[in-house]
PDB file as gemmi writes it, atoms N, CA and C in Angstrom:
CRYST1    1.000    1.000    1.000  90.00  90.00  90.00 P 1                      
ATOM      1  N   MET A   1    -180.390  46.078  11.228  1.00  0.00           N  
ATOM      2  CA  MET A   1    -180.707  47.041  10.186  1.00  0.00           C  
ATOM      3  C   MET A   1    -180.011  48.360  10.492  1.00  0.00           C  
ATOM      4  N   ALA A   2    -179.266  48.870   9.556  1.00  0.00           N  
ATOM      5  CA  ALA A   2    -178.539  50.128   9.749  1.00  0.00           C  
ATOM      6  C   ALA A   2    -179.506  51.304   9.819  1.00  0.00           C  
ATOM      7  N   ILE A   3    -179.117  52.307  10.593  1.00  0.00           N  
ATOM      8  CA  ILE A   3    -179.912  53.520  10.697  1.00  0.00           C  
ATOM      9  C   ILE A   3    -179.017  54.723  10.407  1.00  0.00           C  
ATOM     10  N   SER A   4    -179.666  55.809  10.021  1.00  0.00           N  
ATOM     11  CA  SER A   4    -178.974  57.076   9.812  1.00  0.00           C  
ATOM     12  C   SER A   4    -179.559  58.107  10.752  1.00  0.00           C  
ATOM     13  N   ALA A   5    -178.743  59.070  11.128  1.00  0.00           N  
ATOM     14  CA  ALA A   5    -179.208  60.140  12.014  1.00  0.00           C  
ATOM     15  C   ALA A   5    -178.431  61.414  11.720  1.00  0.00           C  
ATOM     16  N   TYR A   6    -179.115  62.535  11.882  1.00  0.00           N  
ATOM     17  CA  TYR A   6    -178.452  63.829  11.832  1.00  0.00           C  
ATOM     18  C   TYR A   6    -178.107  64.215  13.258  1.00  0.00           C  
ATOM     19  N   VAL A   7    -176.862  64.599  13.462  1.00  0.00           N  
ATOM     20  CA  VAL A   7    -176.408  65.022  14.787  1.00  0.00           C  
ATOM     21  C   VAL A   7    -176.096  66.507  14.699  1.00  0.00           C  
ATOM     22  N   PHE A   8    -176.799  67.291  15.511  1.00  0.00           N  
ATOM     23  CA  PHE A   8    -176.626  68.741  15.567  1.00  0.00           C  
ATOM     24  C   PHE A   8    -175.753  69.047  16.771  1.00  0.00           C  
ATOM     25  N   ILE A   9    -174.680  69.785  16.562  1.00  0.00           N  
ATOM     26  CA  ILE A   9    -173.658  69.957  17.591  1.00  0.00           C  
ATOM     27  C   ILE A   9    -173.441  71.420  17.924  1.00  0.00           C  
ATOM     28  N   GLU A  10    -173.407  71.709  19.214  1.00  0.00           N  
ATOM     29  CA  GLU A  10    -172.986  73.014  19.701  1.00  0.00           C  
ATOM     30  C   GLU A  10    -171.530  72.870  20.130  1.00  0.00           C  
ATOM     31  N   SER A  11    -170.682  73.803  19.657  1.00  0.00           N  
ATOM     32  CA  SER A  11    -169.263  73.732  19.982  1.00  0.00           C  
ATOM     33  C   SER A  11    -168.819  74.983  20.721  1.00  0.00           C  
ATOM     34  N   THR A  12    -167.623  74.910  21.278  1.00  0.00           N  
ATOM     35  CA  THR A  12    -167.052  76.079  21.932  1.00  0.00           C  
ATOM     36  C   THR A  12    -166.804  77.147  20.855  1.00  0.00           C  
ATOM     37  N   PRO A  13    -166.885  78.414  21.224  1.00  0.00           N  
ATOM     38  CA  PRO A  13    -166.721  79.495  20.243  1.00  0.00           C  
ATOM     39  C   PRO A  13    -165.408  79.376  19.463  1.00  0.00           C  
ATOM     40  N   GLY A  14    -165.531  79.524  18.145  1.00  0.00           N  
ATOM     41  CA  GLY A  14    -164.363  79.502  17.283  1.00  0.00           C  
ATOM     42  C   GLY A  14    -163.855  78.128  16.896  1.00  0.00           C  
ATOM     43  N   ASN A  15    -164.534  77.066  17.322  1.00  0.00           N  
ATOM     44  CA  ASN A  15    -164.043  75.707  17.071  1.00  0.00           C  
ATOM     45  C   ASN A  15    -164.903  74.879  16.127  1.00  0.00           C  
ATOM     46  N   SER A  16    -165.905  75.472  15.499  1.00  0.00           N  
ATOM     47  CA  SER A  16    -166.819  74.665  14.685  1.00  0.00           C  
ATOM     48  C   SER A  16    -166.122  73.998  13.500  1.00  0.00           C  
ATOM     49  N   SER A  17    -165.217  74.684  12.841  1.00  0.00           N  
ATOM     50  CA  SER A  17    -164.513  74.075  11.698  1.00  0.00           C  
ATOM     51  C   SER A  17    -163.653  72.904  12.145  1.00  0.00           C  
ATOM     52  N   GLN A  18    -162.969  73.068  13.270  1.00  0.00           N  
ATOM     53  CA  GLN A  18    -162.135  71.985  13.794  1.00  0.00           C  
ATOM     54  C   GLN A  18    -162.990  70.781  14.186  1.00  0.00           C  
ATOM     55  N   VAL A  19    -164.137  71.034  14.819  1.00  0.00           N  
ATOM     56  CA  VAL A  19    -165.040  69.942  15.213  1.00  0.00           C  
ATOM     57  C   VAL A  19    -165.538  69.214  13.966  1.00  0.00           C  
ATOM     58  N   ALA A  20    -165.953  69.949  12.938  1.00  0.00           N  
ATOM     59  CA  ALA A  20    -166.453  69.339  11.709  1.00  0.00           C  
ATOM     60  C   ALA A  20    -165.369  68.488  11.044  1.00  0.00           C  
ATOM     61  N   GLN A  21    -164.136  68.985  11.013  1.00  0.00           N  
ATOM     62  CA  GLN A  21    -163.039  68.227  10.413  1.00  0.00           C  
ATOM     63  C   GLN A  21    -162.746  66.954  11.196  1.00  0.00           C  
ATOM     64  N   SER A  22    -162.766  67.042  12.521  1.00  0.00           N  
ATOM     65  CA  SER A  22    -162.542  65.859  13.361  1.00  0.00           C  
ATOM     66  C   SER A  22    -163.649  64.837  13.174  1.00  0.00           C  
ATOM     67  N   LEU A  23    -164.878  65.311  13.111  1.00  0.00           N  
ATOM     68  CA  LEU A  23    -166.027  64.420  12.903  1.00  0.00           C  
ATOM     69  C   LEU A  23    -165.930  63.699  11.575  1.00  0.00           C  
ATOM     70  N   ALA A  24    -165.573  64.418  10.533  1.00  0.00           N  
ATOM     71  CA  ALA A  24    -165.531  63.847   9.188  1.00  0.00           C  
ATOM     72  C   ALA A  24    -164.559  62.673   9.095  1.00  0.00           C  
ATOM     73  N   ARG A  25    -163.582  62.611   9.968  1.00  0.00           N  
ATOM     74  CA  ARG A  25    -162.589  61.531   9.958  1.00  0.00           C  
ATOM     75  C   ARG A  25    -163.059  60.277  10.708  1.00  0.00           C  
ATOM     76  N   LEU A  26    -164.142  60.381  11.470  1.00  0.00           N  
ATOM     77  CA  LEU A  26    -164.617  59.227  12.238  1.00  0.00           C  
ATOM     78  C   LEU A  26    -165.366  58.247  11.329  1.00  0.00           C  
ATOM     79  N   PRO A  27    -165.137  56.931  11.520  1.00  0.00           N  
ATOM     80  CA  PRO A  27    -165.886  55.952  10.727  1.00  0.00           C  
ATOM     81  C   PRO A  27    -167.372  56.044  11.063  1.00  0.00           C  
ATOM     82  N   GLY A  28    -168.194  55.958  10.040  1.00  0.00           N  
ATOM     83  CA  GLY A  28    -169.641  56.054  10.238  1.00  0.00           C  
ATOM     84  C   GLY A  28    -170.193  57.433   9.980  1.00  0.00           C  
ATOM     85  N   VAL A  29    -169.331  58.439   9.923  1.00  0.00           N  
ATOM     86  CA  VAL A  29    -169.782  59.799   9.634  1.00  0.00           C  
ATOM     87  C   VAL A  29    -169.786  59.978   8.119  1.00  0.00           C  
ATOM     88  N   GLN A  30    -170.975  60.213   7.564  1.00  0.00           N  
ATOM     89  CA  GLN A  30    -171.122  60.360   6.122  1.00  0.00           C  
ATOM     90  C   GLN A  30    -170.768  61.766   5.655  1.00  0.00           C  
ATOM     91  N   MET A  31    -171.065  62.753   6.483  1.00  0.00           N  
ATOM     92  CA  MET A  31    -170.702  64.138   6.197  1.00  0.00           C  
ATOM     93  C   MET A  31    -170.755  64.931   7.482  1.00  0.00           C  
ATOM     94  N   ALA A  32    -169.977  66.017   7.514  1.00  0.00           N  
ATOM     95  CA  ALA A  32    -169.983  66.926   8.667  1.00  0.00           C  
ATOM     96  C   ALA A  32    -169.671  68.321   8.145  1.00  0.00           C  
ATOM     97  N   HIS A  33    -170.530  69.279   8.506  1.00  0.00           N  
ATOM     98  CA  HIS A  33    -170.367  70.648   8.026  1.00  0.00           C  
ATOM     99  C   HIS A  33    -170.470  71.637   9.173  1.00  0.00           C  
ATOM    100  N   SER A  34    -169.621  72.639   9.144  1.00  0.00           N  
ATOM    101  CA  SER A  34    -169.739  73.795  10.020  1.00  0.00           C  
ATOM    102  C   SER A  34    -170.818  74.681   9.407  1.00  0.00           C  
ATOM    103  N   VAL A  35    -171.791  75.110  10.225  1.00  0.00           N  
ATOM    104  CA  VAL A  35    -172.939  75.862   9.704  1.00  0.00           C  
ATOM    105  C   VAL A  35    -173.236  77.072  10.586  1.00  0.00           C  
ATOM    106  N   THR A  36    -174.112  77.933  10.079  1.00  0.00           N  
ATOM    107  CA  THR A  36    -174.608  79.052  10.876  1.00  0.00           C  
ATOM    108  C   THR A  36    -175.967  78.676  11.447  1.00  0.00           C  
ATOM    109  N   GLY A  37    -176.419  79.407  12.441  1.00  0.00           N  
ATOM    110  CA  GLY A  37    -177.738  79.149  13.014  1.00  0.00           C  
ATOM    111  C   GLY A  37    -177.648  78.679  14.451  1.00  0.00           C  
ATOM    112  N   SER A  38    -178.655  77.929  14.854  1.00  0.00           N  
ATOM    113  CA  SER A  38    -178.758  77.470  16.242  1.00  0.00           C  
ATOM    114  C   SER A  38    -177.663  76.491  16.633  1.00  0.00           C  
ATOM    115  N   TYR A  39    -177.132  75.766  15.658  1.00  0.00           N  
ATOM    116  CA  TYR A  39    -176.075  74.791  15.914  1.00  0.00           C  
ATOM    117  C   TYR A  39    -174.824  75.218  15.162  1.00  0.00           C  
ATOM    118  N   ASP A  40    -173.689  74.673  15.551  1.00  0.00           N  
ATOM    119  CA  ASP A  40    -172.418  75.028  14.927  1.00  0.00           C  
ATOM    120  C   ASP A  40    -171.959  74.014  13.882  1.00  0.00           C  
ATOM    121  N   VAL A  41    -172.365  72.754  14.082  1.00  0.00           N  
ATOM    122  CA  VAL A  41    -171.971  71.674  13.173  1.00  0.00           C  
ATOM    123  C   VAL A  41    -173.163  70.742  12.988  1.00  0.00           C  
ATOM    124  N   ILE A  42    -173.336  70.264  11.750  1.00  0.00           N  
ATOM    125  CA  ILE A  42    -174.345  69.245  11.468  1.00  0.00           C  
ATOM    126  C   ILE A  42    -173.622  68.074  10.820  1.00  0.00           C  
ATOM    127  N   ALA A  43    -173.905  66.853  11.312  1.00  0.00           N  
ATOM    128  CA  ALA A  43    -173.275  65.648  10.767  1.00  0.00           C  
ATOM    129  C   ALA A  43    -174.345  64.611  10.446  1.00  0.00           C  
ATOM    130  N   LEU A  44    -174.111  63.846   9.391  1.00  0.00           N  
ATOM    131  CA  LEU A  44    -174.943  62.700   9.060  1.00  0.00           C  
ATOM    132  C   LEU A  44    -174.148  61.460   9.430  1.00  0.00           C  
ATOM    133  N   VAL A  45    -174.741  60.627  10.291  1.00  0.00           N  
ATOM    134  CA  VAL A  45    -174.047  59.467  10.850  1.00  0.00           C  
ATOM    135  C   VAL A  45    -174.832  58.200  10.544  1.00  0.00           C  
ATOM    136  N   GLU A  46    -174.127  57.112  10.264  1.00  0.00           N  
ATOM    137  CA  GLU A  46    -174.759  55.804  10.108  1.00  0.00           C  
ATOM    138  C   GLU A  46    -174.241  54.867  11.186  1.00  0.00           C  
ATOM    139  N   ALA A  47    -175.147  54.015  11.690  1.00  0.00           N  
ATOM    140  CA  ALA A  47    -174.788  53.035  12.719  1.00  0.00           C  
ATOM    141  C   ALA A  47    -175.618  51.771  12.504  1.00  0.00           C  
ATOM    142  N   GLU A  48    -175.197  50.687  13.140  1.00  0.00           N  
ATOM    143  CA  GLU A  48    -175.909  49.408  13.008  1.00  0.00           C  
ATOM    144  C   GLU A  48    -177.340  49.483  13.533  1.00  0.00           C  
ATOM    145  N   ASP A  49    -177.506  50.127  14.690  1.00  0.00           N  
ATOM    146  CA  ASP A  49    -178.813  50.228  15.329  1.00  0.00           C  
ATOM    147  C   ASP A  49    -178.788  51.392  16.318  1.00  0.00           C  
ATOM    148  N   VAL A  50    -179.888  51.593  17.016  1.00  0.00           N  
ATOM    149  CA  VAL A  50    -179.997  52.717  17.940  1.00  0.00           C  
ATOM    150  C   VAL A  50    -178.981  52.608  19.070  1.00  0.00           C  
ATOM    151  N   THR A  51    -178.734  51.413  19.557  1.00  0.00           N  
ATOM    152  CA  THR A  51    -177.755  51.222  20.627  1.00  0.00           C  
ATOM    153  C   THR A  51    -176.363  51.631  20.164  1.00  0.00           C  
ATOM    154  N   ALA A  52    -175.974  51.176  18.995  1.00  0.00           N  
ATOM    155  CA  ALA A  52    -174.657  51.529  18.452  1.00  0.00           C  
ATOM    156  C   ALA A  52    -174.563  53.028  18.202  1.00  0.00           C  
ATOM    157  N   LEU A  53    -175.649  53.632  17.754  1.00  0.00           N  
ATOM    158  CA  LEU A  53    -175.662  55.079  17.536  1.00  0.00           C  
ATOM    159  C   LEU A  53    -175.426  55.815  18.845  1.00  0.00           C  
ATOM    160  N   GLY A  54    -176.127  55.429  19.885  1.00  0.00           N  
ATOM    161  CA  GLY A  54    -175.952  56.070  21.189  1.00  0.00           C  
ATOM    162  C   GLY A  54    -174.535  55.927  21.706  1.00  0.00           C  
ATOM    163  N   GLN A  55    -173.971  54.752  21.548  1.00  0.00           N  
ATOM    164  CA  GLN A  55    -172.590  54.532  21.988  1.00  0.00           C  
ATOM    165  C   GLN A  55    -171.603  55.372  21.177  1.00  0.00           C  
ATOM    166  N   PHE A  56    -171.841  55.472  19.875  1.00  0.00           N  
ATOM    167  CA  PHE A  56    -170.972  56.271  19.020  1.00  0.00           C  
ATOM    168  C   PHE A  56    -171.007  57.737  19.439  1.00  0.00           C  
ATOM    169  N   ILE A  57    -172.186  58.240  19.719  1.00  0.00           N  
ATOM    170  CA  ILE A  57    -172.321  59.652  20.103  1.00  0.00           C  
ATOM    171  C   ILE A  57    -171.633  59.906  21.440  1.00  0.00           C  
ATOM    172  N   THR A  58    -171.875  59.050  22.419  1.00  0.00           N  
ATOM    173  CA  THR A  58    -171.291  59.296  23.746  1.00  0.00           C  
ATOM    174  C   THR A  58    -169.797  58.970  23.809  1.00  0.00           C  
ATOM    175  N   ARG A  59    -169.355  57.954  23.083  1.00  0.00           N  
ATOM    176  CA  ARG A  59    -167.954  57.528  23.171  1.00  0.00           C  
ATOM    177  C   ARG A  59    -167.043  58.216  22.159  1.00  0.00           C  
ATOM    178  N   GLN A  60    -167.599  58.694  21.063  1.00  0.00           N  
ATOM    179  CA  GLN A  60    -166.770  59.299  20.025  1.00  0.00           C  
ATOM    180  C   GLN A  60    -167.019  60.807  19.898  1.00  0.00           C  
ATOM    181  N   ILE A  61    -168.260  61.172  19.622  1.00  0.00           N  
ATOM    182  CA  ILE A  61    -168.553  62.584  19.349  1.00  0.00           C  
ATOM    183  C   ILE A  61    -168.396  63.444  20.597  1.00  0.00           C  
ATOM    184  N   HIS A  62    -168.973  63.038  21.713  1.00  0.00           N  
ATOM    185  CA  HIS A  62    -168.901  63.855  22.935  1.00  0.00           C  
ATOM    186  C   HIS A  62    -167.471  64.016  23.450  1.00  0.00           C  
ATOM    187  N   ARG A  63    -166.579  63.138  23.056  1.00  0.00           N  
ATOM    188  CA  ARG A  63    -165.191  63.222  23.524  1.00  0.00           C  
ATOM    189  C   ARG A  63    -164.297  64.083  22.639  1.00  0.00           C  
ATOM    190  N   LEU A  64    -164.838  64.562  21.513  1.00  0.00           N  
ATOM    191  CA  LEU A  64    -164.032  65.422  20.646  1.00  0.00           C  
ATOM    192  C   LEU A  64    -163.811  66.778  21.302  1.00  0.00           C  
ATOM    193  N   PRO A  65    -162.608  67.320  21.217  1.00  0.00           N  
ATOM    194  CA  PRO A  65    -162.358  68.661  21.764  1.00  0.00           C  
ATOM    195  C   PRO A  65    -163.262  69.692  21.099  1.00  0.00           C  
ATOM    196  N   GLY A  66    -163.889  70.519  21.914  1.00  0.00           N  
ATOM    197  CA  GLY A  66    -164.741  71.579  21.404  1.00  0.00           C  
ATOM    198  C   GLY A  66    -166.219  71.259  21.368  1.00  0.00           C  
ATOM    199  N   VAL A  67    -166.602  70.000  21.560  1.00  0.00           N  
ATOM    200  CA  VAL A  67    -168.015  69.629  21.542  1.00  0.00           C  
ATOM    201  C   VAL A  67    -168.627  69.923  22.911  1.00  0.00           C  
ATOM    202  N   LEU A  68    -169.700  70.711  22.916  1.00  0.00           N  
ATOM    203  CA  LEU A  68    -170.394  71.039  24.164  1.00  0.00           C  
ATOM    204  C   LEU A  68    -171.668  70.215  24.347  1.00  0.00           C  
ATOM    205  N   LYS A  69    -172.454  70.094  23.269  1.00  0.00           N  
ATOM    206  CA  LYS A  69    -173.781  69.490  23.384  1.00  0.00           C  
ATOM    207  C   LYS A  69    -174.200  68.959  22.021  1.00  0.00           C  
ATOM    208  N   THR A  70    -174.962  67.858  22.046  1.00  0.00           N  
ATOM    209  CA  THR A  70    -175.497  67.309  20.782  1.00  0.00           C  
ATOM    210  C   THR A  70    -176.996  67.109  20.887  1.00  0.00           C  
ATOM    211  N   THR A  71    -177.634  67.176  19.738  1.00  0.00           N  
ATOM    212  CA  THR A  71    -179.043  66.814  19.584  1.00  0.00           C  
ATOM    213  C   THR A  71    -179.101  65.883  18.388  1.00  0.00           C  
ATOM    214  N   THR A  72    -179.759  64.732  18.536  1.00  0.00           N  
ATOM    215  CA  THR A  72    -179.775  63.723  17.482  1.00  0.00           C  
ATOM    216  C   THR A  72    -181.186  63.509  16.965  1.00  0.00           C  
ATOM    217  N   ASN A  73    -181.308  63.478  15.623  1.00  0.00           N  
ATOM    218  CA  ASN A  73    -182.571  63.210  14.963  1.00  0.00           C  
ATOM    219  C   ASN A  73    -182.369  61.998  14.052  1.00  0.00           C  
ATOM    220  N   VAL A  74    -183.046  60.875  14.369  1.00  0.00           N  
ATOM    221  CA  VAL A  74    -182.930  59.659  13.576  1.00  0.00           C  
ATOM    222  C   VAL A  74    -183.794  59.794  12.324  1.00  0.00           C  
ATOM    223  N   VAL A  75    -183.243  59.378  11.190  1.00  0.00           N  
ATOM    224  CA  VAL A  75    -183.967  59.408   9.923  1.00  0.00           C  
ATOM    225  C   VAL A  75    -185.004  58.283   9.943  1.00  0.00           C  
ATOM    226  N   VAL A  76    -186.259  58.603   9.612  1.00  0.00           N  
ATOM    227  CA  VAL A  76    -187.323  57.611   9.668  1.00  0.00           C  
ATOM    228  C   VAL A  76    -187.849  57.207   8.296  1.00  0.00           C  
ATOM    229  N   GLY A  77    -187.391  57.808   7.252  1.00  0.00           N  
ATOM    230  CA  GLY A  77    -187.903  57.450   5.925  1.00  0.00           C  
ATOM    231  C   GLY A  77    -186.895  57.535   4.850  1.00  0.00           C  
TER     232      GLY A  77                                                      
END                                                                             
């Protein structure tokens, strides 16, 4: 069963737009926006299951230039 999650990303200063653009090109990313507030980028991601989501975050998102830290919230409804 597929799941969706919001991924909140802290990026290096001045790189939020670049991070959002890079994220938007990854398969499984439904949207990615540079935002103001506690986080620099918010993305909506879909994956097959929780395991695939974790692998996607660690193998794809964390390896993007400018990404410092992520917080993930899985959609429950």
